[in-house]
C-alpha positions in Angstrom: 16.3 -41.3 95.2 16.3 -40.3 91.5 13.5 -41.3 89.1 15.9 -43.6 87.2 17.1 -45.3 90.4 13.5 -45.7 91.6 12.6 -47.3 88.3 15.6 -49.6 88.5 14.7 -50.5 92.1 11.2 -51.5 90.9 12.6 -53.6 88.1 15.2 -55.4 90.3 14.3 -59.0 90.9 13.6 -59.6 94.6 16.6 -60.8 96.5 19.0 -59.9 93.8 20.9 -57.4 95.9 23.1 -54.5 94.7 24.2 -56.4 91.6 20.7 -56.6 90.3 20.1 -52.9 90.9 23.3 -52.1 88.9 22.2 -54.3 86.0 18.8 -52.7 86.0 20.4 -49.2 85.9 22.7 -50.3 83.0 19.7 -51.7 81.0 17.7 -48.5 81.5 20.6 -46.4 80.3 20.6 -48.3 77.0 17.0 -47.1 76.2 17.0 -44.1 73.8 15.1 -40.9 74.5 12.7 -39.4 71.9 15.4 -37.1 70.7 17.9 -39.9 70.3 15.3 -42.0 68.4 14.7 -39.1 66.0 18.4 -38.6 65.5 18.8 -42.3 64.8 16.1 -42.3 62.2 17.6 -39.2 60.6 21.1 -40.8 60.5 19.7 -43.9 59.0 18.4 -41.9 56.0 14.7 -41.7 56.9 13.2 -39.0 54.7 11.7 -35.8 56.3 8.1 -36.2 57.3 6.8 -33.8 54.7 8.9 -35.2 51.8 5.9 -37.0 50.3 4.5 -33.6 49.4 7.6 -32.2 47.7 9.9 -35.1 46.7 8.9 -34.5 43.0 9.7 -30.8 43.3 13.4 -31.1 44.0 16.2 -32.8 41.9 17.0 -36.4 42.8 20.8 -35.7 42.6 23.5 -33.1 42.1 23.9 -31.2 38.8 26.4 -32.6 36.2 29.2 -30.6 34.7 27.8 -27.6 32.9 24.6 -27.7 34.9 23.3 -26.0 38.0 20.2 -25.7 40.2 17.6 -23.1 39.4 14.1 -22.1 40.5 11.3 -23.3 38.1 8.1 -21.3 38.4 4.8 -22.4 36.9 3.0 -19.1 36.3 -0.2 -20.9 35.6 -0.2 -22.4 39.1 0.8 -19.2 41.0 -2.2 -17.7 42.7 -0.4 -14.8 44.4 -1.2 -16.2 47.9 2.3 -15.3 49.2 2.6 -18.4 51.2 6.1 -18.7 49.8 7.0 -15.2 51.1 5.7 -16.0 54.6 7.5 -19.4 54.7 10.8 -17.9 53.5 10.5 -15.1 56.1 9.8 -17.4 59.1 12.0 -20.4 58.2 15.0 -18.2 57.6 14.4 -16.0 60.7 14.3 -12.7 58.8 13.8 -9.3 60.3 10.3 -7.8 60.2 11.0 -5.6 57.1 13.3 -8.1 55.4 12.1 -10.2 52.5 14.0 -12.7 50.3 11.0 -13.6 48.1 8.4 -11.3 46.7 5.2 -11.6 44.6 4.4 -9.1 41.9 1.8 -8.7 39.2 1.9 -8.3 35.5 -1.1 -6.5 33.9 -2.0 -6.5 30.2 -4.7 -7.0 27.6 -4.8 -9.6 24.8 -5.4 -13.1 23.8 -3.8 -16.2 25.3 -1.8 -16.6 22.1 0.2 -13.5 22.9 -1.7 -10.9 20.9 -2.5 -7.4 22.0 -6.2 -7.1 21.0 -9.4 -9.1 21.0 -8.9 -10.6 24.4 -9.7 -10.0 28.0 -7.6 -8.1 30.6 -4.8 -10.3 32.0 -3.5 -10.4 35.6 -0.5 -12.7 36.1 1.1 -13.2 39.6 4.8 -13.6 39.6 6.8 -15.0 42.5 10.5 -14.1 42.5 13.6 -14.5 44.6 17.3 -14.7 43.8 17.8 -16.0 40.3 21.3 -17.5 41.1 22.6 -16.0 37.9 25.3 -17.5 35.7 27.2 -14.1 35.9 25.8 -12.6 39.2 26.1 -8.8 39.4 26.4 -9.0 43.2 29.4 -11.3 43.0 31.1 -9.2 40.3 30.6 -6.0 42.1 31.4 -7.0 45.7 34.7 -5.4 46.9 35.2 -7.9 49.8 34.5 -11.2 48.0 31.5 -11.7 50.2 29.7 -13.7 47.5 30.5 -17.1 46.1 28.9 -19.3 43.4 29.0 -22.9 44.4 31.0 -24.8 41.7 28.7 -27.8 42.0 25.2 -26.5 42.5 25.6 -23.0 41.1 23.9 -21.5 44.1 25.0 -17.9 44.8 25.7 -17.6 48.5 26.4 -14.5 50.6 29.2 -14.9 53.2 28.0 -12.8 56.1 31.3 -12.8 58.0 33.1 -11.3 55.0 30.7 -8.5 54.3 31.4 -5.0 55.6 28.0 -3.5 54.6 28.9 -1.2 51.7 25.5 -2.0 50.1 26.9 -1.9 46.6 25.5 -5.3 45.7 22.0 -3.8 46.3 22.8 -1.5 43.4 24.7 -4.0 41.3 21.9 -6.6 41.4 19.3 -5.7 38.7 16.6 -7.6 40.6 16.9 -5.9 44.0 17.7 -9.3 45.7 20.3 -8.4 48.4 18.6 -6.9 51.4 20.6 -4.6 53.8 20.1 -5.2 57.5 20.9 -2.0 59.4 20.9 -3.7 62.7 23.5 -6.3 61.6 25.4 -3.9 59.3 25.5 -6.4 56.5 23.6 -7.6 53.4 21.7 -10.9 53.3 19.9 -12.8 50.5 18.2 -16.0 49.4 20.6 -19.0 49.2 18.0 -21.5 47.9 18.0 -23.0 51.4 21.1 -24.9 50.4 21.4 -26.6 53.7 17.9 -28.1 53.3 18.7 -29.2 49.8 21.9 -30.9 50.9 19.8 -32.9 53.4 17.2 -33.9 50.8 14.7 -31.3 52.0 13.0 -28.7 49.8 13.5 -24.9 50.3 10.9 -23.1 52.4 9.2 -21.6 49.4 8.9 -24.9 47.6 7.4 -26.6 50.7 4.9 -23.8 51.4 3.4 -23.3 47.9 -0.1 -25.0 48.1 -0.2 -25.3 44.3 3.3 -26.6 43.6 4.1 -23.5 41.5 7.8 -23.4 42.7 10.2 -26.2 42.2 14.0 -26.7 42.1 15.2 -27.9 38.7 18.5 -28.5 37.0 19.3 -26.3 34.0 22.0 -26.4 31.4 24.2 -23.3 31.8 25.1 -22.9 28.2 21.4 -23.1 27.1 20.5 -20.6 29.9 23.2 -18.1 28.7 22.0 -18.5 25.1 18.4 -18.0 26.1 18.9 -15.0 28.3 21.4 -13.3 25.9 18.4 -13.2 23.5 16.4 -11.5 26.2 14.1 -14.5 26.7 13.2 -14.3 30.4 10.1 -12.5 31.7 8.2 -9.5 30.3 8.9 -6.1 31.9 11.9 -7.4 33.8 15.5 -6.0 33.7 17.6 -7.0 30.6 18.5 -10.6 31.2 21.8 -10.1 29.3 23.2 -8.3 32.3 23.6 -11.3 34.6 22.0 -14.3 32.8 19.4 -15.3 35.4 18.7 -19.0 35.7 15.1 -19.0 36.9 12.7 -20.6 34.5 9.2 -19.1 34.1 6.7 -21.4 32.4 3.2 -20.9 31.2 1.0 -22.8 28.8 -1.4 -20.0 28.4 1.1 -17.5 27.1 1.4 -13.9 28.0 0.3 -10.8 25.9 3.1 -8.9 24.4 2.0 -5.7 26.2 2.0 -6.8 29.8 3.7 -4.6 32.4 4.4 -4.7 36.1 1.8 -3.3 38.4 4.4 -0.8 39.6 5.4 0.2 36.0 5.5 4.0 35.7 5.9 4.4 39.4 9.1 5.7 41.1 9.9 7.1 44.5 13.0 8.9 45.9 15.8 6.5 46.7 18.2 6.6 49.6 20.6 9.5 49.0 23.7 7.9 50.7 25.0 11.1 52.3 28.5 9.8 53.0 28.9 8.8 49.3 27.6 12.2 48.3 30.3 13.8 50.4 33.1 11.4 49.4 32.4 11.6 45.6 32.1 15.4 45.6 35.2 16.1 47.8 37.4 13.6 46.0 36.5 15.0 42.6 37.0 18.5 43.9 40.4 17.3 45.2 41.5 15.8 41.8 40.4 19.0 40.0 42.1 21.4 42.3 45.4 19.5 42.4 45.3 19.1 38.6 44.5 22.8 37.8 46.9 24.0 40.5 49.7 21.9 39.1 49.2 23.0 35.5 49.0 26.7 36.6 52.2 26.3 38.5 53.9 24.7 35.5 52.8 27.8 33.5 54.4 30.1 36.0 51.8 30.5 38.7 52.9 31.4 42.2 51.5 31.1 45.7 47.9 30.9 44.5 48.7 27.7 42.5 50.5 26.2 45.5 47.5 27.0 47.7 45.1 25.3 45.2 47.2 22.1 45.4 47.2 22.1 49.2 43.5 22.9 49.3 42.9 20.0 46.9 44.9 17.6 49.0 42.9 18.5 52.1 39.6 18.1 50.3 40.7 14.6 49.2 41.7 13.6 52.7 38.3 14.8 54.0 36.5 12.9 51.3 38.3 9.7 52.0 37.8 10.2 55.8 34.0 10.3 55.5 33.8 7.3 53.0 33.8 4.6 55.8 30.7 6.2 57.4 28.7 4.6 54.6 29.7 1.1 55.8 27.6 -1.0 58.1 30.9 -2.3 59.5 33.3 0.6 59.1 36.0 -1.1 61.2 36.4 -3.5 58.3 37.0 -0.8 55.7 40.5 -2.3 54.9 38.7 -5.2 53.1 37.6 -2.8 50.3 40.6 -3.8 48.1 40.1 -7.6 48.2 37.9 -7.7 45.0 40.3 -5.7 42.8 40.1 -8.4 40.1 36.4 -7.9 39.4 35.1 -5.0 41.4 35.3 -1.3 40.3 34.7 -0.3 43.9 37.9 -2.1 44.9 39.8 -0.5 42.0 38.5 2.9 43.1 39.7 2.3 46.7 43.2 1.3 45.4 43.5 4.2 43.0 42.4 6.8 45.5 44.9 5.4 47.9 47.6 5.9 45.2 46.2 9.4 44.5 46.2 10.3 48.2 49.9 9.5 48.5 50.9 11.5 45.4 48.6 14.4 46.3 50.2 14.6 49.8 53.6 14.6 48.1 52.5 17.4 45.8 51.2 19.4 48.8 54.5 18.9 50.7 56.4 20.3 47.7 53.9 23.2 47.5 54.3 24.0 51.2 58.1 23.6 51.6 59.1 27.0 50.1 57.0 28.8 52.6 58.0 26.9 55.7 61.7 26.3 54.9 62.9 29.7 56.0 61.6 29.0 59.5 63.5 25.7 59.7 66.9 25.1 61.2 69.6 25.0 58.6 70.5 21.4 59.1 66.8 20.4 58.7 66.5 22.4 55.5 69.6 20.6 54.1 68.3 17.2 55.1 64.9 17.9 53.4 66.8 19.0 50.2 68.6 15.6 50.1 65.5 13.5 51.0 63.0 15.4 48.8 64.8 16.8 45.7 63.0 19.6 44.0 63.4 17.8 40.7 60.8 15.3 41.8 58.1 17.9 42.2 56.8 17.9 38.6 56.8 14.1 38.3 54.9 13.8 41.6 52.3 16.3 40.5 51.9 14.6 37.2 51.5 11.2 38.8 48.9 12.7 41.2 46.9 14.0 38.2 47.0 10.6 36.4 46.1 8.6 39.5 43.3 11.0 40.3 41.9 10.9 36.8 41.9 7.0 36.9 40.3 7.1 40.3 37.5 9.3 39.1 37.0 7.0 36.1 36.7 4.1 38.5 34.1 6.0 40.5 32.0 6.5 37.4 32.3 2.8 36.4 31.0 1.7 39.8 27.6 3.2 38.9 27.7 2.5 35.2 28.1 -1.2 36.0 24.7 -1.3 37.7 22.9 -0.8 34.3 20.6 1.9 35.8 19.6 4.2 33.0 20.2 7.5 34.8 23.8 6.3 35.6 24.7 4.8 32.2 27.8 5.8 30.2 28.4 9.5 29.6 25.8 10.5 32.2 28.1 9.4 35.0 31.4 10.1 33.3 30.4 13.7 32.3 29.0 14.5 35.7 32.0 13.2 37.6 34.6 14.7 35.3 32.6 17.9 35.1 32.5 18.2 38.9 36.3 17.8 39.0 37.0 20.4 36.3 34.4 22.9 37.5 35.5 22.8 41.1 39.2 22.7 40.2 39.0 25.8 38.0 36.9 27.6 40.6 39.2 26.7 43.5 42.3 27.8 41.6 40.7 31.1 40.5 39.7 31.7 44.2 43.2 31.0 45.7 45.0 33.0 43.0 42.6 35.9 43.4 43.0 35.9 47.2 46.8 35.8 46.7 46.6 38.9 44.6 47.1 37.3 41.2 45.1 37.6 38.0 42.6 34.8 37.8 40.3 36.1 35.1 41.2 33.4 32.6 40.5 30.6 35.2 37.3 32.3 36.2 36.1 32.5 32.6 36.9 28.8 32.1 35.0 27.9 35.2 32.0 29.9 34.0 32.0 28.1 30.7 32.4 24.6 32.1 29.9 25.2 34.9 27.4 26.7 32.6 27.7 23.7 30.2 27.3 21.3 33.0 24.2 23.0 34.3 22.8 23.1 30.7 23.5 19.3 30.4 21.7 18.6 33.6 18.7 20.7 32.6 18.5 18.9 29.2 17.8 15.7 31.1 14.6 17.2 32.5 13.1 17.3 29.0 12.6 13.5 29.4 9.6 14.3 31.5 7.6 14.4 28.2 8.7 10.9 27.2 5.9 8.3 26.9 8.0 5.7 28.7 11.4 4.9 30.1 13.3 5.4 33.3 14.6 8.8 32.4 11.0 10.0 32.3 10.5 8.8 35.9 13.8 10.4 37.0 12.8 13.8 35.4 9.4 13.6 37.0 11.0 12.9 40.4 13.2 16.0 40.0 10.3 18.1 39.0 7.8 16.6 41.4 8.6 15.1 44.8 12.1 16.6 44.8 11.4 19.8 43.0 12.7 22.0 45.9 16.0 20.2 45.8 16.2 20.6 42.0 15.5 24.3 42.2 18.1 24.7 44.9 20.7 22.9 42.7 20.2 25.2 39.8 19.8 28.4 41.9 23.0 27.8 43.8 24.8 26.7 40.6 23.7 29.8 38.8 24.8 32.0 41.7 28.2 30.5 41.5 28.4 31.1 37.8 27.3 34.7 38.2 29.9 35.3 41.0 32.7 33.9 38.9 31.5 35.9 35.9 31.9 39.0 38.0 35.3 37.9 39.1 36.3 37.3 35.5 35.4 40.8 34.5 37.7 42.1 37.2 35.6 45.2 37.9 34.8 44.3 41.6 36.9 43.0 44.5 38.4 39.5 44.1 36.1 38.3 46.9 33.6 37.2 44.3 35.9 34.3 43.1 35.9 32.5 46.5 32.2 33.2 46.8 31.6 31.7 43.4 33.7 28.7 44.2 31.9 28.1 47.5 28.5 28.3 45.7 29.6 25.9 43.0 30.8 23.4 45.6 27.4 23.6 47.4 25.7 23.1 44.0 27.7 20.0 43.3 26.8 18.5 46.6 23.1 19.0 45.8 23.6 17.6 42.3 25.2 14.5 43.7 22.3 14.1 46.2 19.9 14.1 43.2 22.2 11.7 41.4 21.4 9.1 44.0 17.9 10.0 45.1 16.3 10.2 41.6 17.8 7.2 40.0 15.2 4.5 39.0 16.5 1.1 40.0 16.1 -2.0 37.8 13.6 -4.4 39.4 11.3 -7.3 38.8 7.6 -6.7 38.3 6.2 -5.5 41.6 2.9 -5.1 43.3 0.4 -2.2 43.1 2.0 0.9 44.7 0.3 1.8 48.0 0.8 5.5 47.5 
């Protein structure tokens, strides 16, 4: 007999028979379990048990038109205990090394009125998470539309199922908010515990703070934009004009004007992104080789120019083949084009797809004259009808244009991040320089091997490669600057990564010397392909330094541990 039946048997009036037992069983089934009672209380609108501690720290209702939710941080109340960090980590089930909220420090000296002298040293703890920006960089940069900004609350959410793990948002966000999970192959970030807010419960960090230093407030979007466009956000933080962060930092004591993050002046090598190094270098090599080979052919070049076009096409295909290796979910690489309206990465993917088609067409035209004699006559005539020779020059021209636009999109991907080492001409000149240097070197090598005269191309390659090396060397002079991210980049290249920097200039100089010898024409033409190979190796190393020595934008952090 089951426990319920036994209980019913005890409750059955004596002599009532089976009917009494059935009534007792039905009465017992109407009693609610503890779980059911809890669910009933929740459904009836009973507030969470801890709400009395935080009900004043969250808004009573939804934002109105032109408003959104935002974190409000009372710097005077923040003690740096990191209870918010721990609560966020545990309540959101994060991985051991994953953090959505951090606590940094600002150091300075001055009076409480904002002066820089006559006061005591200042230590200010700063808790920070996603700022749910008005114009979020993660959303604008994402190629798969894996981010959305809630039209009512303004909360910026990450859509895990849409993400393919390109990690570009970790670069596009100036506050280092998105965190890449290698085990999951995707990025994740703070979503202001939107599910808890929707149920009238405070986010984990708000609940955990013992001093009530974190709260959720409603801000006016227009006022936030006006304030952040003037750079009024937090000292020693990334330029607020980039994304218009909504977090409000308040203090009655004021902060000295000379405060700086505890990690200011500290930089360490960044992840080099080897697949991106290979993809960027090979695709730029491809565009340069196809462009130079086509121009030389237009000027009367022969088999060497055709070989340069084919070599360029093959390099481009290799570069595009390794690109998905950078993704956490490479099987979803086709999603890269979804964000073409706002993401430079999507535009790059589209333009390289267009370029790949035209470069293959140019390579087919370059190859046909050498394989046609081996074809049956009917096949040769069919090809002449399907692929008229008159289309060759337009196809090559379109390949050059599409390739140039694709390289420009590649540069814009990194310029968009706002990182000093990648801004403006520093990316454009390097990417365009790589294409031109390797294109000239490849054409001089193929023409030299084919027995033609490649002196002019070799000399041009020497001039452009020498100028590019000189430009890269000039950036090292920033090591003498008193402040700034370029100083940290230069110190990384001359410090922790000095062997890599030396290798870059040594291999590049060897390539220039080999092409110089080839240009003089006094030794066998073997020096042209040797020089081209050395320059290609040098560009791989330069692109490695491009990623590993950039200094990311970030919020004030903690004291470096090394």
